[in-house]
N, C-alpha and C positions, 0 to 999 in steps of 0.2 A: 360740462357742468350739469347736464340734464339728468334728472333722477329716473332711473329705470325701476321697473316693478320689483326686481330681485334685490333692490338695495334697501327697501323700507325697513325691514327688520333690523338690519345692521345699523342704520341711521338711528332708529328708535333706541337701540341698546346703547349707542354712544351718547345720545342725549340723556338717557337714564343715568349713566355713570357720571355725566357732567353735573346733573342736578343733585345727585347724592354727594358729589364732591363739594359743590357750593354749600350744601347743608352742613357737611362735616367741617368746612372751613370756619363756620361760626364758632365752633368749639376749639379749632386749631388755627386761629387767625395768623399766627406767626409762620405757619407752614404754607398757608394759602391754597386756594382751590386748584390752581394749576398743578402744583406739585402733588397734591392729593389725587387729582385725576390721573396723572401719569402713573403713580404707584398703584392706585386701585385698578387702573386699566391693565397694567402688566399682570397683576395677580389674577383678575377675572379673565383676561384674554388668554391666559394659559390654563385655565381651569373651567369655570362654569360656561364662559362664552367662547370657548375654543371649538367653534363649529363652522364648517365650510360655507354654509348658507348665509352666514353673517359677514363674510369677508368683503364682499363687494360694497355693501353699505358702510361698513367701518372705514374702508379705504377712501370712499367718497367723503366721509365726514372729516377725515384728517387732512384733506387737501383743499376743499373749496370754501367752507365757511370762513376760514382764516383769511382768505383773500379779501373778503368783504371787510373783515375786521382791520386788516392792514390799510385798506383804502380809507376807512372811517377815522383812522388816527390823524388824518389831515385836518379834521375839524377841531381836534384837541390842541393842536400846536399852531403857533403863528410866527411870523417873522419878528414880532415884538419879543417872543421868547428869547431869541438870540440876543437882542439888545439889552434885555433885563439882566443878563449875566455879565455884561461888560466885556472888555477885551480879554481880561484874564480867563474868564470862563470859556470864551470861544477858543482862545489859544490852547487852553488845557485839553479840551475835547479834540481839537484838530490834531494835536500831537498824540494824545493817548490812543485814539481810535486806529489810525493807520499803523502805529507802532505795535499795537496788540495784534492786528491782523497779520502783519509781516512776521512777528515772533511766532504766532500760532502756526502759520504755514511753514515756517522754517523748521521748528521742532517736529512738526508733523512729517515733513519730508526726511529729515536727517536723523531724528531720534526715534520716533515712533513708527516710521516707515509706512505711513498711510498714503493713499493716492491724492492727487491734486484736488479732486472734488471734495473729499472728506476734510482736507485742510482748509479749503475755502469756507465750507459750511461751519466748521468749528470757529474759524476766524470771524465770520459774519455774526454768528450766534453770540459769541462772547463780546464782540466789539460794539454791536448795535443793539438788538433787542430780542435776544433769545430765539424762541421757536418761530416768531413772526419773521425775523430776518432769514432764518434758515428756509422757511416756506417760500419766501420771495426769491431767494438766490437759487434754490435747488433746481427748478425747471430751466432756468437760464444757463446753467452750467452743465446740464445733462446728468445730474446726480441721480442715482438709483433710489428706490424706496428704502432699501436697507441702509444706504449711506445716510439718507435724511433722518430716518428714525433713530439710528445710533447717535448721530450728532445731536439731535434734539434731546434724547435721554441724557447724554453726557452733560450738555450745557445746562439742562434743567436741574440735574442733581448737583452740579457745581454751584448753581445759584442758591440752592438750599443751604449749602455749606456757608456761603457768604452771608446768607440771611441770619445765621446764628453768630457768626464771627465779627462782622463789621459793627453791629451795635455795641460791642464790647471794646474793640480796639479804636474805633473812631473817637468816642468821647475821651478815652484814655490818652490818646496822642494829641488831640486838638483842644482838650481842656474846656469843653462846652461851647466851642465856636461853631454855631449851627451851620453857618455858610460852608465852612471847610468840611464838616462832617457830611453835609449834603453833597458836596463835590465828590467826596470819597465814595459814598453810596451810589449816587446818581451816575458816576463815571465808570463804575465797575460791575454792578449787579446786572444780570442779564435781562430779564423780562420786566415790563412796566409794572406788572402786578407784584413781582418780587421786590422791586425797588420800593414801592409804597409799603409793602409788608415789612421790609427791613428798616426803613426810616421810621415807621410807626412804633418800633421798639425803642426809639430814642425819645423823640417828642414831635408835636404837630408842626413846628417851624422847620424842622429837618425834612419833614415830608414835602413841604413846599419847595425848598431849595433842591432836594434830591430829584423831585419830579421835573424841575426846570432843566437840570443837567441831562436827565434822561431824555426829555423831549428834544433837546439839541442833538442827541445821538440818533433819535428816531428820524429827525429831519434828514440826516445823512444817509438814510437807508437807500434812497434812489441812487445816490452816487456810488455806493458800494455795489449794488446790483449791476449798474451800468459798467463799472470798472471790471468786475469779475466776469461778467458775460462777455465783454470785449476780449479779455485775456484768453478765455477758453476758446472762443470762436476763431481768434487769430491762430491759436495753436492748431486747431483742427484744419485750418486752411493751408498750413505750411506745405503739404505735399500735393496740393491741387494746382491746376494750371491757372494762368493769369485770367483767362476767360471765366473760369468757374469762380475765381475770387471776385471778379467784377459783378457777376450775377448775384453772388451771395451777399455782397455788400449792399446791393440795391434792396434786397429783402431785409437786411439787418437794420437799415434805417427805420423801418416800420415796426419790426418785431424785436428790437433789441431789449425792450423792457416790457414786462406784462402789463395788462390793463390796470391792475390795481395800483401800480406805482404811479402811472399817469394820473389816476383819480386822486391818489394821495396828494400829489403836487398841486393839482387843481384846487382841491379842498383847502389845502394849506394857504394858497394865495387868496382864496375867497375869504377864509376866516381871518386873514390878515388885513383885508380891505374893509370888511363890514363887521358890525358887532353881531355875532351869532348869538341867538338867545340861549340862556343857560340851560333851558329844558332840552334844546337840541344837542348841546355839548354833553350834557349828562346822559342823554339817550344814546349818543354815539359811544361814550365810554362804557356804558352798560353792555351794549351789543358787542363791542370789541372785546371786552373782558370775558363775556360768556363764550364767544366764538373761540377765544384763546383757550378756554377750558375744554371746549369740544375738541379742538385740535390736539391737545395733550391727551385727552381721554382716548381719542382714536389712535394716536401713536402708541399709547400704552397697550391698548387692545390688540394692536397689530405686531407689537414687539414680542417675539417669542423667546423662550428660555435659551434656545440654541443660538440665536443671534447674540444674546447677552453673553452667553458662555464663550462664544468664539472671539468676541472683541472686548469683553467686559474689563478685564484687568488692564489691558493696554489703553483703552479709552479712559478708564478712571484715572490712570496715571497721566494721560494726556490732559484731561480736564483739570486735575489737581495742579500740575505744573503751570497751566495757563492762568488760573486764578491767583497763584502766588506771584507770577510776573505782573499781572494786571494791578494787584493791590500795591506791590512794591513800587511800580512805576507811578501809579497814581499818587502815592504818598510823596515820592520824590518830586514830581511835578508841582504838587500843591505847595510843598516847602519852597521851591524855586520861584514859582510864579506869584504866589500870594505873600 
């Protein structure tokens, strides 16, 4: 995580793109700073800022700030969040999340022919919280930078599609029932920022409900990371001796989940037990939001046309099929449970 001298220019460029994206989002609130950062990053990263001396800093920017942002999410959510949704809301998310992950991994393997890591990243990104979930899962399953960037780009662009579609179909189907519209948006849209942006196109009460459902998904992030990490590490141990398995298992107890997931859980427990001042919660949200923008800006700057061309159509189809499944399943579950 240490910043070396050759990284500063790349870091400053990424922050510059992030600030510009935040500014532009005031004129394009429905698109949001995260989506703007990704798109702007891709354009500038392949043109004006396509320079080798910027690479190290940009790569640092897309990996490490988001870890702090993920950890700080724990301040924003509490165990009371779960209680406020009732048993229906909990059941809805508990069914929707694993079903989405399993479906995404299945079509990834059998239809789109992607590797296990890419399928897991797509599953986590769509089921949990977009780029934050991908950033948390990627190092634990041994995903490459290319796999991670491609998944983030696909999931983020899918979120933009939902941003424009759900504010139309939600009210049309649920006839102004803000709780159910919030369940649809909060249960399917990928990133926290996109959930709020999508819900804001309906009304303020939908924002509150959608955020609660989204926070319940965020709470499950640690479980998803732990499960996927265990699956990959067990697969990697299949051809090793029993002795090596025992040695690795001793290490796995300590290193199974990265530091920011432990911090996320600790902060969640603390925020559930004590009344955290609003200024602290607001500050954590601001930091998390901006670090999320930095993450998307860095990914965009690092995502080259060649990578997009090599996997673009396949992954766009992958993302499109994923969000269709997610929305249809969410609608079905809402009809059944509520």
